[in-house]
C-alpha positions as protocol buffer text, in pm:
chain_id: "A"
residue {
  index: 1
  type: UNK
  ca { x: -325 y: 1667 z: -379 }
}
residue {
  index: 2
  type: UNK
  ca { x: -444 y: 1385 z: -152 }
}
residue {
  index: 3
  type: UNK
  ca { x: -484 y: 1046 z: -367 }
}
residue {
  index: 4
  type: UNK
  ca { x: -766 y: 806 z: -248 }
}
residue {
  index: 5
  type: UNK
  ca { x: -720 y: 441 z: -352 }
}
residue {
  index: 6
  type: UNK
  ca { x: -1086 y: 330 z: -409 }
}
residue {
  index: 7
  type: UNK
  ca { x: -1096 y: -59 z: -450 }
}
residue {
  index: 8
  type: UNK
  ca { x: -1461 y: -137 z: -562 }
}
residue {
  index: 9
  type: UNK
  ca { x: -1564 y: -430 z: -799 }
}
residue {
  index: 10
  type: UNK
  ca { x: -1932 y: -261 z: -875 }
}
residue {
  index: 11
  type: UNK
  ca { x: -1847 y: -60 z: -1206 }
}
residue {
  index: 12
  type: UNK
  ca { x: -2097 y: 204 z: -1164 }
}
residue {
  index: 13
  type: UNK
  ca { x: -2060 y: 262 z: -789 }
}
residue {
  index: 14
  type: UNK
  ca { x: -1705 y: 306 z: -845 }
}
residue {
  index: 15
  type: UNK
  ca { x: -1721 y: 529 z: -1113 }
}
residue {
  index: 16
  type: UNK
  ca { x: -2002 y: 762 z: -910 }
}
residue {
  index: 17
  type: UNK
  ca { x: -1814 y: 776 z: -641 }
}
residue {
  index: 18
  type: UNK
  ca { x: -1456 y: 873 z: -787 }
}
residue {
  index: 19
  type: UNK
  ca { x: -1648 y: 1165 z: -966 }
}
residue {
  index: 20
  type: UNK
  ca { x: -1787 y: 1291 z: -666 }
}
residue {
  index: 21
  type: UNK
  ca { x: -1469 y: 1271 z: -496 }
}
residue {
  index: 22
  type: UNK
  ca { x: -1272 y: 1455 z: -779 }
}
residue {
  index: 23
  type: UNK
  ca { x: -1555 y: 1713 z: -776 }
}
residue {
  index: 24
  type: UNK
  ca { x: -1440 y: 1808 z: -403 }
}
residue {
  index: 25
  type: UNK
  ca { x: -1067 y: 1813 z: -495 }
}
residue {
  index: 26
  type: UNK
  ca { x: -944 y: 1456 z: -466 }
}
residue {
  index: 27
  type: UNK
  ca { x: -719 y: 1284 z: -706 }
}
residue {
  index: 28
  type: UNK
  ca { x: -907 y: 896 z: -727 }
}
residue {
  index: 29
  type: UNK
  ca { x: -739 y: 568 z: -844 }
}
residue {
  index: 30
  type: UNK
  ca { x: -986 y: 356 z: -920 }
}
residue {
  index: 31
  type: UNK
  ca { x: -914 y: -27 z: -865 }
}
residue {
  index: 32
  type: UNK
  ca { x: -1211 y: -326 z: -964 }
}
residue {
  index: 33
  type: UNK
  ca { x: -981 y: -561 z: -705 }
}
residue {
  index: 34
  type: UNK
  ca { x: -733 y: -612 z: -468 }
}
residue {
  index: 35
  type: UNK
  ca { x: -492 y: -726 z: -724 }
}
residue {
  index: 36
  type: UNK
  ca { x: -521 y: -427 z: -961 }
}
residue {
  index: 37
  type: UNK
  ca { x: -431 y: -202 z: -675 }
}
residue {
  index: 38
  type: UNK
  ca { x: -132 y: -406 z: -561 }
}
residue {
  index: 39
  type: UNK
  ca { x: -23 y: -379 z: -921 }
}
residue {
  index: 40
  type: UNK
  ca { x: 5 y: 7 z: -936 }
}
residue {
  index: 41
  type: UNK
  ca { x: 309 y: 198 z: -817 }
}
residue {
  index: 42
  type: UNK
  ca { x: 70 y: 543 z: -717 }
}
residue {
  index: 43
  type: UNK
  ca { x: 157 y: 656 z: -362 }
}
residue {
  index: 44
  type: UNK
  ca { x: -193 y: 682 z: -165 }
}
residue {
  index: 45
  type: UNK
  ca { x: -302 y: 900 z: 150 }
}
residue {
  index: 46
  type: UNK
  ca { x: -636 y: 715 z: 194 }
}
residue {
  index: 47
  type: UNK
  ca { x: -778 y: 402 z: 114 }
}
residue {
  index: 48
  type: UNK
  ca { x: -1145 y: 315 z: 26 }
}
residue {
  index: 49
  type: UNK
  ca { x: -1238 y: -68 z: 23 }
}
residue {
  index: 50
  type: UNK
  ca { x: -1529 y: -270 z: -50 }
}
residue {
  index: 51
  type: UNK
  ca { x: -1508 y: -632 z: 101 }
}
residue {
  index: 52
  type: UNK
  ca { x: -1679 y: -842 z: -102 }
}
residue {
  index: 53
  type: UNK
  ca { x: -1399 y: -819 z: -396 }
}
residue {
  index: 54
  type: UNK
  ca { x: -1331 y: -1110 z: -610 }
}
residue {
  index: 55
  type: UNK
  ca { x: -1001 y: -1325 z: -546 }
}
residue {
  index: 56
  type: UNK
  ca { x: -832 y: -1142 z: -239 }
}
residue {
  index: 57
  type: UNK
  ca { x: -1096 y: -1014 z: -59 }
}
residue {
  index: 58
  type: UNK
  ca { x: -1147 y: -656 z: 179 }
}
residue {
  index: 59
  type: UNK
  ca { x: -1013 y: -787 z: 455 }
}
residue {
  index: 60
  type: UNK
  ca { x: -709 y: -911 z: 342 }
}
residue {
  index: 61
  type: UNK
  ca { x: -629 y: -645 z: 160 }
}
residue {
  index: 62
  type: UNK
  ca { x: -694 y: -380 z: 485 }
}
residue {
  index: 63
  type: UNK
  ca { x: -483 y: -619 z: 682 }
}
residue {
  index: 64
  type: UNK
  ca { x: -208 y: -601 z: 423 }
}
residue {
  index: 65
  type: UNK
  ca { x: -232 y: -223 z: 391 }
}
residue {
  index: 66
  type: UNK
  ca { x: -224 y: -179 z: 747 }
}
residue {
  index: 67
  type: UNK
  ca { x: 119 y: -438 z: 836 }
}
residue {
  index: 68
  type: UNK
  ca { x: 304 y: -210 z: 594 }
}
residue {
  index: 69
  type: UNK
  ca { x: 171 y: 137 z: 687 }
}
residue {
  index: 70
  type: UNK
  ca { x: 57 y: 148 z: 1045 }
}
residue {
  index: 71
  type: UNK
  ca { x: -51 y: 526 z: 981 }
}
residue {
  index: 72
  type: UNK
  ca { x: -231 y: 453 z: 682 }
}
residue {
  index: 73
  type: UNK
  ca { x: -581 y: 616 z: 672 }
}
residue {
  index: 74
  type: UNK
  ca { x: -820 y: 325 z: 601 }
}
residue {
  index: 75
  type: UNK
  ca { x: -1193 y: 328 z: 548 }
}
residue {
  index: 76
  type: UNK
  ca { x: -1437 y: 48 z: 470 }
}
residue {
  index: 77
  type: UNK
  ca { x: -1767 y: 93 z: 264 }
}
residue {
  index: 78
  type: UNK
  ca { x: -1950 y: -256 z: 232 }
}
residue {
  index: 79
  type: UNK
  ca { x: -2288 y: -368 z: 260 }
}
residue {
  index: 80
  type: UNK
  ca { x: -2193 y: -601 z: 511 }
}
residue {
  index: 81
  type: UNK
  ca { x: -2344 y: -468 z: 789 }
}
residue {
  index: 82
  type: UNK
  ca { x: -2341 y: -759 z: 1049 }
}
residue {
  index: 83
  type: UNK
  ca { x: -2148 y: -686 z: 1400 }
}
residue {
  index: 84
  type: UNK
  ca { x: -1894 y: -986 z: 1332 }
}
residue {
  index: 85
  type: UNK
  ca { x: -1783 y: -807 z: 997 }
}
residue {
  index: 86
  type: UNK
  ca { x: -1744 y: -463 z: 1154 }
}
residue {
  index: 87
  type: UNK
  ca { x: -1575 y: -612 z: 1443 }
}
residue {
  index: 88
  type: UNK
  ca { x: -1369 y: -791 z: 1198 }
}
residue {
  index: 89
  type: UNK
  ca { x: -1306 y: -479 z: 979 }
}
residue {
  index: 90
  type: UNK
  ca { x: -1162 y: -236 z: 1304 }
}
residue {
  index: 91
  type: UNK
  ca { x: -940 y: -523 z: 1451 }
}
residue {
  index: 92
  type: UNK
  ca { x: -768 y: -550 z: 1100 }
}
residue {
  index: 93
  type: UNK
  ca { x: -699 y: -204 z: 1116 }
}
residue {
  index: 94
  type: UNK
  ca { x: -1000 y: 12 z: 920 }
}
residue {
  index: 95
  type: UNK
  ca { x: -1020 y: 342 z: 1061 }
}
residue {
  index: 96
  type: UNK
  ca { x: -1384 y: 382 z: 995 }
}
residue {
  index: 97
  type: UNK
  ca { x: -1655 y: 134 z: 885 }
}
residue {
  index: 98
  type: UNK
  ca { x: -1939 y: 275 z: 650 }
}
residue {
  index: 99
  type: UNK
  ca { x: -2223 y: 58 z: 523 }
}
residue {
  index: 100
  type: UNK
  ca { x: -2397 y: 80 z: 226 }
}
residue {
  index: 101
  type: UNK
  ca { x: -2584 y: 261 z: 88 }
}
residue {
  index: 102
  type: UNK
  ca { x: -2416 y: 572 z: 229 }
}
residue {
  index: 103
  type: UNK
  ca { x: -2481 y: 946 z: 168 }
}
residue {
  index: 104
  type: UNK
  ca { x: -2192 y: 1062 z: -35 }
}
residue {
  index: 105
  type: UNK
  ca { x: -2209 y: 1399 z: 179 }
}
residue {
  index: 106
  type: UNK
  ca { x: -2137 y: 1180 z: 460 }
}
residue {
  index: 107
  type: UNK
  ca { x: -1834 y: 967 z: 284 }
}
residue {
  index: 108
  type: UNK
  ca { x: -1714 y: 1302 z: 226 }
}
residue {
  index: 109
  type: UNK
  ca { x: -1673 y: 1434 z: 600 }
}
residue {
  index: 110
  type: UNK
  ca { x: -1550 y: 1069 z: 639 }
}
residue {
  index: 111
  type: UNK
  ca { x: -1286 y: 1130 z: 421 }
}
residue {
  index: 112
  type: UNK
  ca { x: -1184 y: 1476 z: 546 }
}
residue {
  index: 113
  type: UNK
  ca { x: -1196 y: 1364 z: 887 }
}
residue {
  index: 114
  type: UNK
  ca { x: -959 y: 1093 z: 839 }
}
residue {
  index: 115
  type: UNK
  ca { x: -745 y: 1307 z: 643 }
}
residue {
  index: 116
  type: UNK
  ca { x: -701 y: 1581 z: 929 }
}
residue {
  index: 117
  type: UNK
  ca { x: -650 y: 1296 z: 1184 }
}
residue {
  index: 118
  type: UNK
  ca { x: -360 y: 1125 z: 976 }
}
residue {
  index: 119
  type: UNK
  ca { x: -220 y: 1473 z: 876 }
}
residue {
  index: 120
  type: UNK
  ca { x: 148 y: 1462 z: 962 }
}
residue {
  index: 121
  type: UNK
  ca { x: 175 y: 1173 z: 1124 }
}
residue {
  index: 122
  type: UNK
  ca { x: 380 y: 1010 z: 859 }
}
residue {
  index: 123
  type: UNK
  ca { x: 636 y: 1263 z: 862 }
}
residue {
  index: 124
  type: UNK
  ca { x: 669 y: 1196 z: 1245 }
}
residue {
  index: 125
  type: UNK
  ca { x: 728 y: 844 z: 1179 }
}
residue {
  index: 126
  type: UNK
  ca { x: 1090 y: 665 z: 1196 }
}
residue {
  index: 127
  type: UNK
  ca { x: 1112 y: 473 z: 845 }
}
residue {
  index: 128
  type: UNK
  ca { x: 1197 y: 504 z: 511 }
}
residue {
  index: 129
  type: UNK
  ca { x: 1107 y: 792 z: 278 }
}
residue {
  index: 130
  type: UNK
  ca { x: 1133 y: 734 z: -105 }
}
residue {
  index: 131
  type: UNK
  ca { x: 1047 y: 1029 z: -340 }
}
residue {
  index: 132
  type: UNK
  ca { x: 938 y: 864 z: -645 }
}
residue {
  index: 133
  type: UNK
  ca { x: 1005 y: 1138 z: -884 }
}
residue {
  index: 134
  type: UNK
  ca { x: 1380 y: 1207 z: -801 }
}
residue {
  index: 135
  type: UNK
  ca { x: 1412 y: 830 z: -679 }
}
residue {
  index: 136
  type: UNK
  ca { x: 1601 y: 924 z: -358 }
}
residue {
  index: 137
  type: UNK
  ca { x: 1577 y: 710 z: -40 }
}
residue {
  index: 138
  type: UNK
  ca { x: 1638 y: 866 z: 300 }
}
residue {
  index: 139
  type: UNK
  ca { x: 1643 y: 718 z: 650 }
}
residue {
  index: 140
  type: UNK
  ca { x: 1704 y: 943 z: 938 }
}
residue {
  index: 141
  type: UNK
  ca { x: 1949 y: 1225 z: 800 }
}
residue {
  index: 142
  type: UNK
  ca { x: 2108 y: 1001 z: 500 }
}
residue {
  index: 143
  type: UNK
  ca { x: 1974 y: 957 z: 159 }
}
residue {
  index: 144
  type: UNK
  ca { x: 2079 y: 753 z: -164 }
}
residue {
  index: 145
  type: UNK
  ca { x: 1959 y: 729 z: -533 }
}
residue {
  index: 146
  type: UNK
  ca { x: 1797 y: 430 z: -609 }
}
residue {
  index: 147
  type: UNK
  ca { x: 1729 y: 269 z: -962 }
}
residue {
  index: 148
  type: UNK
  ca { x: 1363 y: 234 z: -1139 }
}
residue {
  index: 149
  type: UNK
  ca { x: 1358 y: -139 z: -1027 }
}
residue {
  index: 150
  type: UNK
  ca { x: 1480 y: -92 z: -659 }
}
residue {
  index: 151
  type: UNK
  ca { x: 1147 y: 137 z: -636 }
}
residue {
  index: 152
  type: UNK
  ca { x: 934 y: -117 z: -783 }
}
residue {
  index: 153
  type: UNK
  ca { x: 1068 y: -371 z: -548 }
}
residue {
  index: 154
  type: UNK
  ca { x: 1035 y: -143 z: -265 }
}
residue {
  index: 155
  type: UNK
  ca { x: 685 y: -38 z: -314 }
}
residue {
  index: 156
  type: UNK
  ca { x: 549 y: -371 z: -371 }
}
residue {
  index: 157
  type: UNK
  ca { x: 718 y: -490 z: -38 }
}
residue {
  index: 158
  type: UNK
  ca { x: 580 y: -222 z: 154 }
}
residue {
  index: 159
  type: UNK
  ca { x: 242 y: -318 z: 36 }
}
residue {
  index: 160
  type: UNK
  ca { x: 275 y: -698 z: 90 }
}
residue {
  index: 161
  type: UNK
  ca { x: 346 y: -606 z: 472 }
}
residue {
  index: 162
  type: UNK
  ca { x: 416 y: -897 z: 702 }
}
residue {
  index: 163
  type: UNK
  ca { x: 322 y: -1142 z: 435 }
}
residue {
  index: 164
  type: UNK
  ca { x: 581 y: -1061 z: 258 }
}
residue {
  index: 165
  type: UNK
  ca { x: 647 y: -1137 z: -141 }
}
residue {
  index: 166
  type: UNK
  ca { x: 715 y: -1468 z: -285 }
}
residue {
  index: 167
  type: UNK
  ca { x: 1002 y: -1525 z: -554 }
}
residue {
  index: 168
  type: UNK
  ca { x: 765 y: -1555 z: -848 }
}
residue {
  index: 169
  type: UNK
  ca { x: 569 y: -1216 z: -749 }
}
residue {
  index: 170
  type: UNK
  ca { x: 931 y: -1034 z: -733 }
}
residue {
  index: 171
  type: UNK
  ca { x: 977 y: -1204 z: -1083 }
}
residue {
  index: 172
  type: UNK
  ca { x: 663 y: -1033 z: -1167 }
}
residue {
  index: 173
  type: UNK
  ca { x: 731 y: -702 z: -1055 }
}
residue {
  index: 174
  type: UNK
  ca { x: 1059 y: -715 z: -1248 }
}
residue {
  index: 175
  type: UNK
  ca { x: 919 y: -821 z: -1551 }
}
residue {
  index: 176
  type: UNK
  ca { x: 1105 y: -1171 z: -1533 }
}
residue {
  index: 177
  type: UNK
  ca { x: 1023 y: -1510 z: -1599 }
}
residue {
  index: 178
  type: UNK
  ca { x: 1108 y: -1739 z: -1277 }
}
residue {
  index: 179
  type: UNK
  ca { x: 1382 y: -1963 z: -1431 }
}
residue {
  index: 180
  type: UNK
  ca { x: 1713 y: -1985 z: -1317 }
}
residue {
  index: 181
  type: UNK
  ca { x: 1867 y: -1649 z: -1458 }
}
residue {
  index: 182
  type: UNK
  ca { x: 1589 y: -1451 z: -1325 }
}
residue {
  index: 183
  type: UNK
  ca { x: 1655 y: -1563 z: -1006 }
}
residue {
  index: 184
  type: UNK
  ca { x: 1966 y: -1474 z: -1004 }
}
residue {
  index: 185
  type: UNK
  ca { x: 1873 y: -1134 z: -1091 }
}
residue {
  index: 186
  type: UNK
  ca { x: 1622 y: -1111 z: -813 }
}
residue {
  index: 187
  type: UNK
  ca { x: 1935 y: -1197 z: -589 }
}
residue {
  index: 188
  type: UNK
  ca { x: 2164 y: -950 z: -762 }
}
residue {
  index: 189
  type: UNK
  ca { x: 1887 y: -669 z: -698 }
}
residue {
  index: 190
  type: UNK
  ca { x: 1823 y: -788 z: -353 }
}
residue {
  index: 191
  type: UNK
  ca { x: 2200 y: -783 z: -261 }
}
residue {
  index: 192
  type: UNK
  ca { x: 2260 y: -425 z: -397 }
}
residue {
  index: 193
  type: UNK
  ca { x: 1939 y: -299 z: -226 }
}
residue {
  index: 194
  type: UNK
  ca { x: 2055 y: -401 z: 65 }
}
residue {
  index: 195
  type: UNK
  ca { x: 2413 y: -246 z: 45 }
}
residue {
  index: 196
  type: UNK
  ca { x: 2183 y: 79 z: 21 }
}
residue {
  index: 197
  type: UNK
  ca { x: 1996 y: 11 z: 303 }
}
residue {
  index: 198
  type: UNK
  ca { x: 2305 y: -60 z: 535 }
}
residue {
  index: 199
  type: UNK
  ca { x: 2460 y: 243 z: 372 }
}
residue {
  index: 200
  type: UNK
  ca { x: 2155 y: 470 z: 539 }
}
residue {
  index: 201
  type: UNK
  ca { x: 2188 y: 273 z: 836 }
}
residue {
  index: 202
  type: UNK
  ca { x: 1940 y: 58 z: 831 }
}
residue {
  index: 203
  type: UNK
  ca { x: 1959 y: -280 z: 1031 }
}
residue {
  index: 204
  type: UNK
  ca { x: 2044 y: -601 z: 874 }
}
residue {
  index: 205
  type: UNK
  ca { x: 1696 y: -722 z: 935 }
}
residue {
  index: 206
  type: UNK
  ca { x: 1523 y: -451 z: 735 }
}
residue {
  index: 207
  type: UNK
  ca { x: 1506 y: -670 z: 396 }
}
residue {
  index: 208
  type: UNK
  ca { x: 1467 y: -1007 z: 569 }
}
residue {
  index: 209
  type: UNK
  ca { x: 1514 y: -1347 z: 325 }
}
residue {
  index: 210
  type: UNK
  ca { x: 1202 y: -1567 z: 419 }
}
residue {
  index: 211
  type: UNK
  ca { x: 1361 y: -1909 z: 345 }
}
residue {
  index: 212
  type: UNK
  ca { x: 1221 y: -2094 z: 105 }
}
residue {
  index: 213
  type: UNK
  ca { x: 967 y: -1822 z: 37 }
}
residue {
  index: 214
  type: UNK
  ca { x: 1091 y: -1508 z: -71 }
}
residue {
  index: 215
  type: UNK
  ca { x: 1145 y: -1134 z: 87 }
}
residue {
  index: 216
  type: UNK
  ca { x: 990 y: -907 z: 362 }
}
residue {
  index: 217
  type: UNK
  ca { x: 1069 y: -559 z: 422 }
}
residue {
  index: 218
  type: UNK
  ca { x: 1051 y: -528 z: 815 }
}
residue {
  index: 219
  type: UNK
  ca { x: 1049 y: -116 z: 828 }
}
residue {
  index: 220
  type: UNK
  ca { x: 789 y: 106 z: 791 }
}
residue {
  index: 221
  type: UNK
  ca { x: 779 y: 303 z: 429 }
}
residue {
  index: 222
  type: UNK
  ca { x: 621 y: 660 z: 275 }
}
residue {
  index: 223
  type: UNK
  ca { x: 622 y: 692 z: -96 }
}
residue {
  index: 224
  type: UNK
  ca { x: 609 y: 1090 z: -201 }
}
residue {
  index: 225
  type: UNK
  ca { x: 586 y: 1236 z: -491 }
}
């Protein structure tokens, strides 16, 4: 079943839209802001994103998702109907830009269209594939098991895209306090993960250390369940 991430801070609109899509066979992950989505570990096929979000805005979220997953299906649903915003949305990676209010039937048709367009594309990409249930990571014809913490690290790095994750964000992923001990614990996990990536045949630059900042994943990744 296709899972849609609906990132919308208007509670009534979010709940109504989610119920409508669920009635038509979709699973909907409801998020009131970008941060709550980034904290989840749910694999998503389609993104419906509002622009006027608190803290991290919709443009930044679209850019982050597109950088981490070039084949993601992204729909912007916003009341901002200015030409400059629409152009910016497409330039940052949106597939479709819909303005509010949008007829639910039009939104449903749009979701179905982008689903068809992106169907099978991820399977054709060269990149990492991680099965969230079995916790198995695959690259090309090779595979290996990963721990729950390694799965969480990879998921957050894939969402962060080119921005990467700062050390404090990595500590949050692992539920650690950012002190000397936790920094060592993070380093140990990164070393182990790099060894597994190397064993699969990934380049040394796949998991990059950003000096004075944190870490970045430089390979497309797909999560399945």
